[in-house]
C-alpha positions, 0 to 999 in steps of 0.5 A: 469282868475278865480282870476279875476272873482270877481262877479262870486266868490261873494256870498253876494248879488247874488240871487240863484233861487230855489223852496224851502220852504225858498225861498217862505217865506214872505220877511218881515219875512226874514228881521226880521230873518236877524235883529234877527240873527245879534243880536244873533251874537253880543250878543252870546259868543264864545262857544257854541252859535256861533258854534250852530248858524253857524250850524243852518244857514248851515242847513237852507242853505241846506234846500234852496239847497245851499252848504257850498261852495256857502255860503262861496265862497266869503270869500277868498278875505276878509281873508287877511284884517281880518287877518290884523285886528286880528294881530292889535288887538292881538299885538297893542291893550292893554288888561288886561291879567291874565296869562303868555304869550303863545308866546313872540316876542320881547316886544309883547306877545300873551296871552290866552285873545288875542287868545280868542278875535281873535277866537270870531272875526273870528267866528262872521265874518263867522256867519255874512257872512253866514247870509247875504249870505243866506239872499241874496241868497233866497231873490230877490231885489224886495222882499227886497223892499217889505219886508222893506216897510212892516216893516217900514209901521208903521213909516209912511205908508201914508206919503210914508216914509216906501217906501223911507226907503225900497228904500234905503235898496234895493239900498244898496243890489243892489249895492253889485254886482255892486261894485263887477263888478266894482272891477273886471273891475278895477282889469283886467285893472290894470293887463293888465298894468302889475299889479300883480293881479291874482297871489296869491303867495305873502305875506299878506302885499303885497296883502294889499298894492296891493289892497288898491289903488283900493279903490279910483277908486272903490268909484269914479265908485260907485259915478258915478253909483249913479249919473246915478241912480238919473238921471234915477229916475228923468227922470221917474218922481220919487216923494219921499214919494208917495205911490205906488202899486205893481205887486206881493203881498206876503201874510202871510201864516201858514208856515211864522208863524211857521218859525217866531216861530222857529226864535224867539225860536232860538233868546231867546235860543242862547243869553239866554243860557249864563244865563243858563250856569251861573245858571248851568242849561245848559248841 
């Protein structure tokens, strides 16, 4: 039954309680670090920036008391789709090739540029997955809402726009475990009716064909939960754009300033090292 425990195996969106320095950082700083980390992943080349960034994320996770298994525990269900995307990119997307094919299969060839693109695809996926898992593992839903409201306050603090935007971000992160729970229920229901779920001894194409029909009931369940959420907010007299007070406050401390300096340093060094390589200043 372990293959059916989707919510238990999901690492993104699951808060891991702890008393580390990473857990106690300001929520706004964590959101800024998430945004800068995404820019680092998409702006950095394959080597050596992405492996270094992956190592930095792993060390931060260890500081927060998280193991690599906890951080990458939910990768396996997504790997078949990632492999399918990589195969489509390698064989069906035209690309300029400068050398000879490393492998020729009928009229399809595998070139060094294709392998480099696939390696970059997998590296960026794992870095993004680790980044979001680390963020949600050390940040509660209420902290995400508070941090987003602080970041969006210059856009319209008095009008309540910052609160509305933070509410959207909070609901987005809150729906991740809810969708995983719905997928778990649907999978168990299909398996009880004779579906092949729970058995991993099948080909990649069969796995994809097996899980694609789950998307329709999953989206229907997500829309139903969204409707229930809207009715609950209306029943509690929720008014958009209204400024609200909070039970817990998160003051900015000296450790937040030190952590922000480290994040900014990593942001400028990792993408900026591409220019250092071109100038032969990076060793």
